[in-house]
CHARMM-style PDB file with segment names, atoms N, HN, CA, C and O in Angstrom:
ATOM      1  N   MET     1       0.950  -1.342  -0.087  1.00  0.00      PROA
ATOM      2  CA  MET     1      -0.027  -0.177  -0.327  1.00  0.00      PROA
ATOM      3  C   MET     1       0.787   1.519   0.184  1.00  0.00      PROA
ATOM      4  O   MET     1       1.186   1.794   1.316  1.00  0.00      PROA
ATOM      5  N   ALA     2       0.823   2.190  -0.733  1.00  0.00      PROA
ATOM      6  HN  ALA     2       0.499   1.966  -1.652  1.00  0.00      PROA
ATOM      7  CA  ALA     2       1.669   3.224  -1.149  1.00  0.00      PROA
ATOM      8  C   ALA     2       1.108   4.257   0.196  1.00  0.00      PROA
ATOM      9  O   ALA     2      -0.027   4.333   0.667  1.00  0.00      PROA
ATOM     10  N   PRO     3       2.053   4.811   0.491  1.00  0.00      PROA
ATOM     11  CA  PRO     3       2.109   5.810   1.794  1.00  0.00      PROA
ATOM     12  C   PRO     3       1.096   6.859   1.456  1.00  0.00      PROA
ATOM     13  O   PRO     3       0.837   7.176   0.295  1.00  0.00      PROA
ATOM     14  N   ARG     4       0.517   7.401   2.544  1.00  0.00      PROA
ATOM     15  HN  ARG     4       0.727   7.143   3.487  1.00  0.00      PROA
ATOM     16  CA  ARG     4      -0.474   8.680   2.243  1.00  0.00      PROA
ATOM     17  C   ARG     4       0.495  10.034   2.480  1.00  0.00      PROA
ATOM     18  O   ARG     4       1.400  10.333   3.260  1.00  0.00      PROA
ATOM     19  N   LEU     5      -0.134  10.613   1.483  1.00  0.00      PROA
ATOM     20  HN  LEU     5      -0.868  10.370   0.850  1.00  0.00      PROA
ATOM     21  CA  LEU     5       0.860  11.826   0.927  1.00  0.00      PROA
ATOM     22  C   LEU     5       0.477  12.778   1.673  1.00  0.00      PROA
ATOM     23  O   LEU     5      -0.744  12.832   1.526  1.00  0.00      PROA
ATOM     24  N   ARG     6       0.911  13.816   2.619  1.00  0.00      PROA
ATOM     25  HN  ARG     6       1.903  13.772   2.738  1.00  0.00      PROA
ATOM     26  CA  ARG     6       0.645  15.033   3.663  1.00  0.00      PROA
ATOM     27  C   ARG     6       0.939  16.034   3.037  1.00  0.00      PROA
ATOM     28  O   ARG     6       1.788  16.157   2.155  1.00  0.00      PROA
ATOM     29  N   SER     7       0.069  16.980   3.581  1.00  0.00      PROA
ATOM     30  HN  SER     7      -0.621  16.880   4.298  1.00  0.00      PROA
ATOM     31  CA  SER     7       0.423  18.321   3.199  1.00  0.00      PROA
ATOM     32  C   SER     7       0.703  19.357   4.448  1.00  0.00      PROA
ATOM     33  O   SER     7       0.101  19.223   5.513  1.00  0.00      PROA
ATOM     34  N   ALA     8       1.604  20.331   4.242  1.00  0.00      PROA
ATOM     35  HN  ALA     8       2.094  20.440   3.377  1.00  0.00      PROA
ATOM     36  CA  ALA     8       1.765  21.158   5.033  1.00  0.00      PROA
ATOM     37  C   ALA     8       1.068  22.441   4.888  1.00  0.00      PROA
ATOM     38  O   ALA     8       1.396  23.442   5.525  1.00  0.00      PROA
ATOM     39  N   ASP     9       0.010  22.400   3.964  1.00  0.00      PROA
ATOM     40  HN  ASP     9      -0.257  21.587   3.446  1.00  0.00      PROA
ATOM     41  CA  ASP     9      -0.464  23.807   3.590  1.00  0.00      PROA
ATOM     42  C   ASP     9      -1.268  24.371   5.070  1.00  0.00      PROA
ATOM     43  O   ASP     9      -1.309  25.540   5.454  1.00  0.00      PROA
ATOM     44  N   HSD    10      -1.799  23.318   5.660  1.00  0.00      PROA
ATOM     45  HN  HSD    10      -1.765  22.369   5.347  1.00  0.00      PROA
ATOM     46  CA  HSD    10      -2.172  23.752   7.279  1.00  0.00      PROA
ATOM     47  C   HSD    10      -1.218  24.063   8.509  1.00  0.00      PROA
ATOM     48  O   HSD    10      -1.406  24.644   9.578  1.00  0.00      PROA
ATOM     49  N   GLU    11      -0.182  23.480   7.966  1.00  0.00      PROA
ATOM     50  HN  GLU    11      -0.030  23.008   7.097  1.00  0.00      PROA
ATOM     51  CA  GLU    11       0.968  24.163   9.098  1.00  0.00      PROA
ATOM     52  C   GLU    11       1.116  25.508   8.971  1.00  0.00      PROA
ATOM     53  O   GLU    11       0.833  26.229   8.015  1.00  0.00      PROA
ATOM     54  N   PRO    12       1.833  25.913  10.583  1.00  0.00      PROA
ATOM     55  CA  PRO    12       1.749  27.637  10.655  1.00  0.00      PROA
ATOM     56  C   PRO    12       3.593  27.944  10.084  1.00  0.00      PROA
ATOM     57  O   PRO    12       4.648  27.990  10.716  1.00  0.00      PROA
ATOM     58  N   MET    13       3.332  28.065   8.945  1.00  0.00      PROA
ATOM     59  HN  MET    13       2.475  28.028   8.431  1.00  0.00      PROA
ATOM     60  CA  MET    13       4.857  28.278   8.169  1.00  0.00      PROA
ATOM     61  C   MET    13       4.754  29.819   7.524  1.00  0.00      PROA
ATOM     62  O   MET    13       3.886  30.036   6.679  1.00  0.00      PROA
ATOM     63  N   SER    14       5.369  30.536   7.809  1.00  0.00      PROA
ATOM     64  HN  SER    14       6.075  30.360   8.495  1.00  0.00      PROA
ATOM     65  CA  SER    14       5.394  31.811   7.564  1.00  0.00      PROA
ATOM     66  C   SER    14       6.542  32.525   6.407  1.00  0.00      PROA
ATOM     67  O   SER    14       6.313  33.576   5.809  1.00  0.00      PROA
ATOM     68  N   ASP    15       7.790  31.710   6.255  1.00  0.00      PROA
ATOM     69  HN  ASP    15       7.976  30.856   6.741  1.00  0.00      PROA
ATOM     70  CA  ASP    15       8.157  31.947   5.484  1.00  0.00      PROA
ATOM     71  C   ASP    15       8.992  30.803   4.921  1.00  0.00      PROA
ATOM     72  O   ASP    15       8.630  29.678   5.268  1.00  0.00      PROA
ATOM     73  N   ALA    16      10.307  30.917   3.912  1.00  0.00      PROA
ATOM     74  HN  ALA    16      10.600  31.831   3.630  1.00  0.00      PROA
ATOM     75  CA  ALA    16      10.939  30.224   3.446  1.00  0.00      PROA
ATOM     76  C   ALA    16      12.362  29.385   4.344  1.00  0.00      PROA
ATOM     77  O   ALA    16      13.139  28.606   3.792  1.00  0.00      PROA
ATOM     78  N   SER    17      12.416  29.744   5.647  1.00  0.00      PROA
ATOM     79  HN  SER    17      11.785  30.376   6.096  1.00  0.00      PROA
ATOM     80  CA  SER    17      13.437  29.722   5.973  1.00  0.00      PROA
ATOM     81  C   SER    17      13.598  28.689   7.221  1.00  0.00      PROA
ATOM     82  O   SER    17      14.480  28.719   8.079  1.00  0.00      PROA
ATOM     83  N   HSD    18      12.312  27.588   7.081  1.00  0.00      PROA
ATOM     84  HN  HSD    18      11.595  27.564   6.383  1.00  0.00      PROA
ATOM     85  CA  HSD    18      12.374  26.468   7.737  1.00  0.00      PROA
ATOM     86  C   HSD    18      13.573  25.601   7.474  1.00  0.00      PROA
ATOM     87  O   HSD    18      13.987  25.601   6.315  1.00  0.00      PROA
ATOM     88  N   THR    19      14.386  24.638   8.632  1.00  0.00      PROA
ATOM     89  HN  THR    19      14.049  24.638   9.574  1.00  0.00      PROA
ATOM     90  CA  THR    19      15.296  23.847   8.064  1.00  0.00      PROA
ATOM     91  C   THR    19      14.610  22.589   8.473  1.00  0.00      PROA
ATOM     92  O   THR    19      15.179  21.534   8.190  1.00  0.00      PROA
ATOM     93  N   THR    20      13.435  22.550   9.117  1.00  0.00      PROA
ATOM     94  HN  THR    20      12.973  23.407   9.347  1.00  0.00      PROA
ATOM     95  CA  THR    20      13.249  21.120   9.673  1.00  0.00      PROA
ATOM     96  C   THR    20      11.460  21.107   9.352  1.00  0.00      PROA
ATOM     97  O   THR    20      10.780  22.121   9.509  1.00  0.00      PROA
ATOM     98  N   CYS    21      10.900  19.817   8.899  1.00  0.00      PROA
ATOM     99  HN  CYS    21      11.453  18.993   8.771  1.00  0.00      PROA
ATOM    100  CA  CYS    21       9.806  19.861   8.327  1.00  0.00      PROA
ATOM    101  C   CYS    21       9.006  20.177   9.656  1.00  0.00      PROA
ATOM    102  O   CYS    21       9.480  20.061  10.786  1.00  0.00      PROA
ATOM    103  N   PRO    22       7.243  20.750   9.239  1.00  0.00      PROA
ATOM    104  CA  PRO    22       6.301  21.117  10.362  1.00  0.00      PROA
ATOM    105  C   PRO    22       5.860  20.172  10.439  1.00  0.00      PROA
ATOM    106  O   PRO    22       5.039  20.343  11.339  1.00  0.00      PROA
ATOM    107  N   VAL    23       5.766  18.947  10.054  1.00  0.00      PROA
ATOM    108  HN  VAL    23       6.433  18.808   9.323  1.00  0.00      PROA
ATOM    109  CA  VAL    23       4.706  17.996  10.262  1.00  0.00      PROA
ATOM    110  C   VAL    23       5.670  16.755  10.892  1.00  0.00      PROA
ATOM    111  O   VAL    23       5.181  15.978  11.712  1.00  0.00      PROA
ATOM    112  N   CYS    24       6.814  16.650  10.533  1.00  0.00      PROA
ATOM    113  HN  CYS    24       7.212  17.281   9.867  1.00  0.00      PROA
ATOM    114  CA  CYS    24       7.420  15.483  11.122  1.00  0.00      PROA
ATOM    115  C   CYS    24       9.025  15.754  12.313  1.00  0.00      PROA
ATOM    116  O   CYS    24       9.657  15.040  13.092  1.00  0.00      PROA
ATOM    117  N   GLN    25       9.091  16.953  11.914  1.00  0.00      PROA
ATOM    118  HN  GLN    25       8.578  17.533  11.281  1.00  0.00      PROA
ATOM    119  CA  GLN    25      10.501  17.754  12.488  1.00  0.00      PROA
ATOM    120  C   GLN    25      11.849  17.119  11.667  1.00  0.00      PROA
ATOM    121  O   GLN    25      12.968  17.333  12.134  1.00  0.00      PROA
ATOM    122  N   SER    26      11.717  16.486  10.673  1.00  0.00      PROA
ATOM    123  HN  SER    26      10.808  16.312  10.294  1.00  0.00      PROA
ATOM    124  CA  SER    26      12.944  15.904  10.229  1.00  0.00      PROA
ATOM    125  C   SER    26      13.628  17.103   9.328  1.00  0.00      PROA
ATOM    126  O   SER    26      12.981  18.024   8.831  1.00  0.00      PROA
ATOM    127  N   GLY    27      14.756  16.963   9.233  1.00  0.00      PROA
ATOM    128  HN  GLY    27      15.282  16.215   9.637  1.00  0.00      PROA
ATOM    129  CA  GLY    27      15.663  18.084   8.537  1.00  0.00      PROA
ATOM    130  C   GLY    27      16.079  17.663   7.184  1.00  0.00      PROA
ATOM    131  O   GLY    27      16.798  18.369   6.477  1.00  0.00      PROA
ATOM    132  N   ASP    28      15.587  16.420   6.797  1.00  0.00      PROA
ATOM    133  HN  ASP    28      15.002  15.846   7.371  1.00  0.00      PROA
ATOM    134  CA  ASP    28      15.928  15.846   5.106  1.00  0.00      PROA
ATOM    135  C   ASP    28      14.649  16.529   3.992  1.00  0.00      PROA
ATOM    136  O   ASP    28      13.656  15.959   3.537  1.00  0.00      PROA
ATOM    137  N   LEU    29      15.118  17.911   3.792  1.00  0.00      PROA
ATOM    138  HN  LEU    29      15.924  18.373   4.161  1.00  0.00      PROA
ATOM    139  CA  LEU    29      14.069  18.364   3.105  1.00  0.00      PROA
ATOM    140  C   LEU    29      14.639  18.336   1.871  1.00  0.00      PROA
ATOM    141  O   LEU    29      15.827  18.168   1.597  1.00  0.00      PROA
ATOM    142  N   ILE    30      13.493  18.553   0.970  1.00  0.00      PROA
ATOM    143  HN  ILE    30      12.528  18.689   1.192  1.00  0.00      PROA
ATOM    144  CA  ILE    30      13.912  18.675  -0.496  1.00  0.00      PROA
ATOM    145  C   ILE    30      13.466  19.886  -1.277  1.00  0.00      PROA
ATOM    146  O   ILE    30      12.311  19.786  -1.691  1.00  0.00      PROA
ATOM    147  N   THR    31      14.077  20.981  -1.575  1.00  0.00      PROA
ATOM    148  HN  THR    31      15.016  21.063  -1.238  1.00  0.00      PROA
ATOM    149  CA  THR    31      13.361  22.438  -1.897  1.00  0.00      PROA
ATOM    150  C   THR    31      13.906  22.615  -3.863  1.00  0.00      PROA
ATOM    151  O   THR    31      15.056  22.491  -4.286  1.00  0.00      PROA
ATOM    152  N   ILE    32      13.015  22.834  -4.452  1.00  0.00      PROA
ATOM    153  HN  ILE    32      12.081  22.935  -4.109  1.00  0.00      PROA
ATOM    154  CA  ILE    32      13.131  23.001  -5.923  1.00  0.00      PROA
ATOM    155  C   ILE    32      12.589  24.564  -6.017  1.00  0.00      PROA
ATOM    156  O   ILE    32      11.431  24.855  -5.718  1.00  0.00      PROA
ATOM    157  N   THR    33      13.419  25.386  -6.399  1.00  0.00      PROA
ATOM    158  HN  THR    33      14.360  25.149  -6.641  1.00  0.00      PROA
ATOM    159  CA  THR    33      13.345  26.828  -7.030  1.00  0.00      PROA
ATOM    160  C   THR    33      12.973  27.032  -8.032  1.00  0.00      PROA
ATOM    161  O   THR    33      13.711  26.558  -8.896  1.00  0.00      PROA
ATOM    162  N   MET    34      11.713  27.791  -8.580  1.00  0.00      PROA
ATOM    163  HN  MET    34      11.114  28.176  -7.879  1.00  0.00      PROA
ATOM    164  CA  MET    34      11.309  28.602  -9.930  1.00  0.00      PROA
ATOM    165  C   MET    34      10.951  29.779 -10.308  1.00  0.00      PROA
ATOM    166  O   MET    34      10.503  30.453  -9.380  1.00  0.00      PROA
ATOM    167  N   GLU    35      10.972  30.221 -11.179  1.00  0.00      PROA
ATOM    168  HN  GLU    35      11.336  29.674 -11.933  1.00  0.00      PROA
ATOM    169  CA  GLU    35      10.005  31.332 -11.672  1.00  0.00      PROA
ATOM    170  C   GLU    35       9.067  31.216 -12.558  1.00  0.00      PROA
ATOM    171  O   GLU    35       9.322  31.078 -13.754  1.00  0.00      PROA
ATOM    172  N   VAL    36       7.797  31.260 -12.051  1.00  0.00      PROA
ATOM    173  HN  VAL    36       7.590  31.373 -11.079  1.00  0.00      PROA
ATOM    174  CA  VAL    36       6.395  31.473 -12.826  1.00  0.00      PROA
ATOM    175  C   VAL    36       5.866  32.575 -13.163  1.00  0.00      PROA
ATOM    176  O   VAL    36       5.750  33.326 -12.194  1.00  0.00      PROA
ATOM    177  N   SER    37       5.442  33.057 -14.258  1.00  0.00      PROA
ATOM    178  HN  SER    37       5.536  32.447 -15.045  1.00  0.00      PROA
ATOM    179  CA  SER    37       4.487  34.129 -14.440  1.00  0.00      PROA
ATOM    180  C   SER    37       5.486  35.501 -13.660  1.00  0.00      PROA
ATOM    181  O   SER    37       4.899  36.521 -13.299  1.00  0.00      PROA
ATOM    182  N   GLY    38       6.811  35.374 -13.499  1.00  0.00      PROA
ATOM    183  HN  GLY    38       7.287  34.545 -13.792  1.00  0.00      PROA
ATOM    184  CA  GLY    38       7.361  36.744 -12.933  1.00  0.00      PROA
ATOM    185  C   GLY    38       7.651  36.555 -11.275  1.00  0.00      PROA
ATOM    186  O   GLY    38       8.281  37.309 -10.533  1.00  0.00      PROA
ATOM    187  N   ASN    39       6.900  35.156 -10.926  1.00  0.00      PROA
ATOM    188  HN  ASN    39       6.389  34.544 -11.529  1.00  0.00      PROA
ATOM    189  CA  ASN    39       7.039  35.012  -9.746  1.00  0.00      PROA
ATOM    190  C   ASN    39       8.272  34.295  -9.234  1.00  0.00      PROA
ATOM    191  O   ASN    39       9.025  33.845 -10.098  1.00  0.00      PROA
ATOM    192  N   ASP    40       8.560  34.138  -8.091  1.00  0.00      PROA
ATOM    193  HN  ASP    40       7.949  34.503  -7.390  1.00  0.00      PROA
ATOM    194  CA  ASP    40       9.539  33.343  -7.481  1.00  0.00      PROA
ATOM    195  C   ASP    40       9.074  32.290  -6.620  1.00  0.00      PROA
ATOM    196  O   ASP    40       8.709  32.504  -5.464  1.00  0.00      PROA
ATOM    197  N   LEU    41       9.081  31.108  -7.184  1.00  0.00      PROA
ATOM    198  HN  LEU    41       9.377  30.934  -8.123  1.00  0.00      PROA
ATOM    199  CA  LEU    41       8.281  29.919  -6.353  1.00  0.00      PROA
ATOM    200  C   LEU    41       9.210  28.993  -5.975  1.00  0.00      PROA
ATOM    201  O   LEU    41      10.246  28.788  -6.607  1.00  0.00      PROA
ATOM    202  N   SER    42       8.812  28.282  -4.728  1.00  0.00      PROA
ATOM    203  HN  SER    42       7.971  28.449  -4.215  1.00  0.00      PROA
ATOM    204  CA  SER    42       9.555  27.157  -4.181  1.00  0.00      PROA
ATOM    205  C   SER    42       8.978  26.323  -3.570  1.00  0.00      PROA
ATOM    206  O   SER    42       8.248  26.676  -2.644  1.00  0.00      PROA
ATOM    207  N   PHE    43       9.169  24.544  -3.996  1.00  0.00      PROA
ATOM    208  HN  PHE    43       9.762  24.257  -4.749  1.00  0.00      PROA
ATOM    209  CA  PHE    43       8.265  23.580  -3.662  1.00  0.00      PROA
ATOM    210  C   PHE    43       9.244  23.094  -2.688  1.00  0.00      PROA
ATOM    211  O   PHE    43      10.400  23.022  -3.105  1.00  0.00      PROA
ATOM    212  N   THR    44       8.985  22.686  -1.276  1.00  0.00      PROA
ATOM    213  HN  THR    44       8.045  22.744  -0.937  1.00  0.00      PROA
ATOM    214  CA  THR    44       9.745  21.992  -0.515  1.00  0.00      PROA
ATOM    215  C   THR    44       8.736  20.834  -0.186  1.00  0.00      PROA
ATOM    216  O   THR    44       7.517  20.987  -0.110  1.00  0.00      PROA
ATOM    217  N   THR    45       9.537  19.439   0.034  1.00  0.00      PROA
ATOM    218  HN  THR    45      10.527  19.315  -0.027  1.00  0.00      PROA
ATOM    219  CA  THR    45       9.124  18.252   0.452  1.00  0.00      PROA
ATOM    220  C   THR    45       9.900  17.677   1.498  1.00  0.00      PROA
ATOM    221  O   THR    45      11.115  17.859   1.578  1.00  0.00      PROA
ATOM    222  N   CYS    46       9.261  17.006   2.284  1.00  0.00      PROA
ATOM    223  HN  CYS    46       8.274  16.859   2.220  1.00  0.00      PROA
ATOM    224  CA  CYS    46       9.997  16.221   3.106  1.00  0.00      PROA
ATOM    225  C   CYS    46      10.544  14.830   2.781  1.00  0.00      PROA
ATOM    226  O   CYS    46       9.639  14.041   2.511  1.00  0.00      PROA
ATOM    227  N   HSD    47      11.496  14.429   2.742  1.00  0.00      PROA
ATOM    228  HN  HSD    47      12.231  15.070   2.961  1.00  0.00      PROA
ATOM    229  CA  HSD    47      11.954  13.174   2.226  1.00  0.00      PROA
ATOM    230  C   HSD    47      11.475  12.095   3.378  1.00  0.00      PROA
ATOM    231  O   HSD    47      11.699  10.949   2.991  1.00  0.00      PROA
ATOM    232  N   LEU    48      11.042  12.133   4.328  1.00  0.00      PROA
ATOM    233  HN  LEU    48      10.860  13.065   4.643  1.00  0.00      PROA
ATOM    234  CA  LEU    48      10.725  11.399   5.385  1.00  0.00      PROA
ATOM    235  C   LEU    48       8.960  10.952   5.507  1.00  0.00      PROA
ATOM    236  O   LEU    48       8.491   9.841   5.261  1.00  0.00      PROA
ATOM    237  N   CYS    49       8.320  11.997   5.891  1.00  0.00      PROA
ATOM    238  HN  CYS    49       8.702  12.900   6.092  1.00  0.00      PROA
ATOM    239  CA  CYS    49       7.007  11.966   5.668  1.00  0.00      PROA
ATOM    240  C   CYS    49       6.091  12.192   4.304  1.00  0.00      PROA
ATOM    241  O   CYS    49       4.962  11.737   4.123  1.00  0.00      PROA
ATOM    242  N   GLU    50       6.792  12.935   3.476  1.00  0.00      PROA
ATOM    243  HN  GLU    50       7.709  13.305   3.623  1.00  0.00      PROA
ATOM    244  CA  GLU    50       6.575  13.447   2.318  1.00  0.00      PROA
ATOM    245  C   GLU    50       5.356  14.647   2.289  1.00  0.00      PROA
ATOM    246  O   GLU    50       4.683  15.030   1.332  1.00  0.00      PROA
ATOM    247  N   ALA    51       5.341  15.034   3.544  1.00  0.00      PROA
ATOM    248  HN  ALA    51       5.888  14.723   4.321  1.00  0.00      PROA
ATOM    249  CA  ALA    51       4.607  16.839   3.433  1.00  0.00      PROA
ATOM    250  C   ALA    51       5.411  17.333   2.587  1.00  0.00      PROA
ATOM    251  O   ALA    51       6.594  17.077   2.362  1.00  0.00      PROA
ATOM    252  N   LYS    52       4.236  18.538   1.825  1.00  0.00      PROA
ATOM    253  HN  LYS    52       3.275  18.747   2.007  1.00  0.00      PROA
ATOM    254  CA  LYS    52       4.526  19.392   0.660  1.00  0.00      PROA
ATOM    255  C   LYS    52       4.279  20.524   1.108  1.00  0.00      PROA
ATOM    256  O   LYS    52       3.362  20.522   1.929  1.00  0.00      PROA
ATOM    257  N   TRP    53       4.816  21.683   0.857  1.00  0.00      PROA
ATOM    258  HN  TRP    53       5.561  21.684   0.189  1.00  0.00      PROA
ATOM    259  CA  TRP    53       4.426  22.914   0.573  1.00  0.00      PROA
ATOM    260  C   TRP    53       4.978  23.795  -0.340  1.00  0.00      PROA
ATOM    261  O   TRP    53       6.032  23.520  -0.914  1.00  0.00      PROA
ATOM    262  N   TRP    54       4.197  25.137  -0.594  1.00  0.00      PROA
ATOM    263  HN  TRP    54       3.341  25.360  -0.128  1.00  0.00      PROA
ATOM    264  CA  TRP    54       4.730  26.000  -1.629  1.00  0.00      PROA
ATOM    265  C   TRP    54       5.125  27.350  -1.031  1.00  0.00      PROA
ATOM    266  O   TRP    54       4.388  27.745  -0.127  1.00  0.00      PROA
ATOM    267  N   TYR    55       6.023  28.028  -1.328  1.00  0.00      PROA
ATOM    268  HN  TYR    55       6.622  27.707  -2.062  1.00  0.00      PROA
ATOM    269  CA  TYR    55       5.926  29.507  -1.175  1.00  0.00      PROA
ATOM    270  C   TYR    55       6.434  30.327  -2.736  1.00  0.00      PROA
ATOM    271  O   TYR    55       7.087  29.889  -3.684  1.00  0.00      PROA
ATOM    272  N   ARG    56       5.818  31.659  -2.492  1.00  0.00      PROA
ATOM    273  HN  ARG    56       5.288  32.014  -1.722  1.00  0.00      PROA
ATOM    274  CA  ARG    56       5.936  32.710  -3.374  1.00  0.00      PROA
ATOM    275  C   ARG    56       6.424  33.703  -2.809  1.00  0.00      PROA
ATOM    276  O   ARG    56       5.757  34.386  -2.031  1.00  0.00      PROA
ATOM    277  N   GLU    57       7.726  33.968  -3.113  1.00  0.00      PROA
ATOM    278  HN  GLU    57       8.268  33.413  -3.745  1.00  0.00      PROA
ATOM    279  CA  GLU    57       8.397  35.479  -2.865  1.00  0.00      PROA
ATOM    280  C   GLU    57       8.849  35.094  -1.305  1.00  0.00      PROA
ATOM    281  O   GLU    57       8.948  36.044  -0.528  1.00  0.00      PROA
ATOM    282  N   GLY    58       9.108  33.857  -0.844  1.00  0.00      PROA
ATOM    283  HN  GLY    58       9.028  33.086  -1.475  1.00  0.00      PROA
ATOM    284  CA  GLY    58       9.099  33.571   0.459  1.00  0.00      PROA
ATOM    285  C   GLY    58       8.138  33.439   1.473  1.00  0.00      PROA
ATOM    286  O   GLY    58       8.357  33.092   2.633  1.00  0.00      PROA
ATOM    287  N   LYS    59       7.040  33.740   0.957  1.00  0.00      PROA
ATOM    288  HN  LYS    59       6.862  34.022   0.014  1.00  0.00      PROA
ATOM    289  CA  LYS    59       5.975  33.681   1.854  1.00  0.00      PROA
ATOM    290  C   LYS    59       4.964  32.313   1.682  1.00  0.00      PROA
ATOM    291  O   LYS    59       4.556  32.129   0.535  1.00  0.00      PROA
ATOM    292  N   ALA    60       4.537  31.364   2.702  1.00  0.00      PROA
ATOM    293  HN  ALA    60       4.868  31.514   3.633  1.00  0.00      PROA
ATOM    294  CA  ALA    60       3.757  29.937   2.289  1.00  0.00      PROA
ATOM    295  C   ALA    60       2.609  30.907   1.624  1.00  0.00      PROA
ATOM    296  O   ALA    60       2.210  32.045   1.867  1.00  0.00      PROA
ATOM    297  N   ILE    61       2.189  29.626   0.413  1.00  0.00      PROA
ATOM    298  HN  ILE    61       2.514  28.701   0.215  1.00  0.00      PROA
ATOM    299  CA  ILE    61       1.092  30.089  -0.002  1.00  0.00      PROA
ATOM    300  C   ILE    61       0.431  28.593  -0.167  1.00  0.00      PROA
ATOM    301  O   ILE    61       1.036  27.541   0.035  1.00  0.00      PROA
ATOM    302  N   PRO    62      -0.916  28.719  -0.571  1.00  0.00      PROA
ATOM    303  CA  PRO    62      -1.477  26.950  -0.884  1.00  0.00      PROA
ATOM    304  C   PRO    62      -1.589  26.596  -2.024  1.00  0.00      PROA
ATOM    305  O   PRO    62      -1.916  27.449  -2.849  1.00  0.00      PROA
ATOM    306  N   LEU    63      -1.403  25.503  -2.363  1.00  0.00      PROA
ATOM    307  HN  LEU    63      -1.137  24.810  -1.693  1.00  0.00      PROA
ATOM    308  CA  LEU    63      -1.091  25.052  -3.559  1.00  0.00      PROA
ATOM    309  C   LEU    63      -2.142  25.495  -4.853  1.00  0.00      PROA
ATOM    310  O   LEU    63      -1.734  25.533  -6.013  1.00  0.00      PROA
ATOM    311  N   GLN    64      -3.220  25.746  -4.558  1.00  0.00      PROA
ATOM    312  HN  GLN    64      -3.552  25.715  -3.615  1.00  0.00      PROA
ATOM    313  CA  GLN    64      -4.392  26.505  -5.121  1.00  0.00      PROA
ATOM    314  C   GLN    64      -4.115  27.731  -6.174  1.00  0.00      PROA
ATOM    315  O   GLN    64      -4.334  27.929  -7.369  1.00  0.00      PROA
ATOM    316  N   SER    65      -3.485  28.483  -5.036  1.00  0.00      PROA
ATOM    317  HN  SER    65      -3.307  28.322  -4.065  1.00  0.00      PROA
ATOM    318  CA  SER    65      -2.788  29.836  -5.632  1.00  0.00      PROA
ATOM    319  C   SER    65      -1.395  29.047  -6.574  1.00  0.00      PROA
ATOM    320  O   SER    65      -1.259  29.565  -7.683  1.00  0.00      PROA
ATOM    321  N   VAL    66      -0.698  28.253  -6.362  1.00  0.00      PROA
ATOM    322  HN  VAL    66      -0.809  27.832  -5.461  1.00  0.00      PROA
ATOM    323  CA  VAL    66       0.313  27.961  -7.401  1.00  0.00      PROA
ATOM    324  C   VAL    66      -0.321  27.610  -8.729  1.00  0.00      PROA
ATOM    325  O   VAL    66       0.247  27.868  -9.790  1.00  0.00      PROA
ATOM    326  N   ILE    67      -1.551  26.996  -8.659  1.00  0.00      PROA
ATOM    327  HN  ILE    67      -2.013  26.787  -7.797  1.00  0.00      PROA
ATOM    328  CA  ILE    67      -1.984  26.390  -9.670  1.00  0.00      PROA
ATOM    329  C   ILE    67      -2.840  27.338 -10.801  1.00  0.00      PROA
ATOM    330  O   ILE    67      -3.156  27.112 -11.970  1.00  0.00      PROA
ATOM    331  N   GLY    68      -3.075  28.552  -9.863  1.00  0.00      PROA
ATOM    332  HN  GLY    68      -2.819  28.735  -8.914  1.00  0.00      PROA
ATOM    333  CA  GLY    68      -3.777  29.585 -10.422  1.00  0.00      PROA
ATOM    334  C   GLY    68      -2.749  30.445 -11.315  1.00  0.00      PROA
ATOM    335  O   GLY    68      -3.090  30.935 -12.392  1.00  0.00      PROA
ATOM    336  N   LEU    69      -1.301  30.602 -10.701  1.00  0.00      PROA
ATOM    337  HN  LEU    69      -1.025  30.205  -9.826  1.00  0.00      PROA
ATOM    338  CA  LEU    69      -0.299  31.447 -11.079  1.00  0.00      PROA
ATOM    339  C   LEU    69       0.097  30.615 -12.804  1.00  0.00      PROA
ATOM    340  O   LEU    69       0.092  31.195 -13.890  1.00  0.00      PROA
ATOM    341  N   VAL    70       0.446  28.949 -12.513  1.00  0.00      PROA
ATOM    342  HN  VAL    70       0.450  28.477 -11.631  1.00  0.00      PROA
ATOM    343  CA  VAL    70       0.412  28.500 -13.445  1.00  0.00      PROA
ATOM    344  C   VAL    70      -0.236  28.471 -14.813  1.00  0.00      PROA
ATOM    345  O   VAL    70       0.241  28.654 -15.933  1.00  0.00      PROA
ATOM    346  N   VAL    71      -1.785  28.115 -14.289  1.00  0.00      PROA
ATOM    347  HN  VAL    71      -2.173  27.967 -13.379  1.00  0.00      PROA
ATOM    348  CA  VAL    71      -2.687  28.209 -15.567  1.00  0.00      PROA
ATOM    349  C   VAL    71      -2.739  29.771 -15.935  1.00  0.00      PROA
ATOM    350  O   VAL    71      -2.654  29.915 -17.155  1.00  0.00      PROA
ATOM    351  N   GLY    72      -2.850  30.938 -15.261  1.00  0.00      PROA
ATOM    352  HN  GLY    72      -2.920  30.820 -14.271  1.00  0.00      PROA
ATOM    353  CA  GLY    72      -2.700  32.005 -15.734  1.00  0.00      PROA
ATOM    354  C   GLY    72      -1.501  32.251 -16.715  1.00  0.00      PROA
ATOM    355  O   GLY    72      -1.445  33.261 -17.417  1.00  0.00      PROA
ATOM    356  N   GLN    73      -0.525  31.246 -16.722  1.00  0.00      PROA
ATOM    357  HN  GLN    73      -0.570  30.426 -16.152  1.00  0.00      PROA
ATOM    358  CA  GLN    73       0.827  31.710 -17.562  1.00  0.00      PROA
ATOM    359  C   GLN    73       0.575  31.202 -18.779  1.00  0.00      PROA
ATOM    360  O   GLN    73       1.349  31.501 -19.689  1.00  0.00      PROA
ATOM    361  N   GLY    74      -0.461  30.404 -19.024  1.00  0.00      PROA
ATOM    362  HN  GLY    74      -1.090  30.161 -18.285  1.00  0.00      PROA
ATOM    363  CA  GLY    74      -0.834  29.795 -20.670  1.00  0.00      PROA
ATOM    364  C   GLY    74      -1.400  30.365 -21.114  1.00  0.00      PROA
ATOM    365  O   GLY    74      -1.365  30.268 -22.340  1.00  0.00      PROA
ATOM    366  N   ALA    75      -2.402  31.441 -20.487  1.00  0.00      PROA
ATOM    367  HN  ALA    75      -2.430  31.520 -19.490  1.00  0.00      PROA
ATOM    368  CA  ALA    75      -3.145  32.273 -21.483  1.00  0.00      PROA
ATOM    369  C   ALA    75      -2.725  33.347 -22.127  1.00  0.00      PROA
ATOM    370  OT1 ALA    75      -3.469  33.921 -22.922  1.00  0.00      PROA
TER     371      ALA     75
END
């Protein structure tokens, strides 16, 4: 059975300076940065528990906001 993916969207994360996962406290994080529609985006996931979260310009944002940016770019 595949592990259940967890999101950190509901966790209190105010900026991209965290070095541990807010869900499991692991320090084994993977971050990918990119530019979309003129916005600096970062995607971070925890290698241990697979929690995932996004940042725009260093501020935590929900996945729905990221989808809006990507869809808007194709218009």
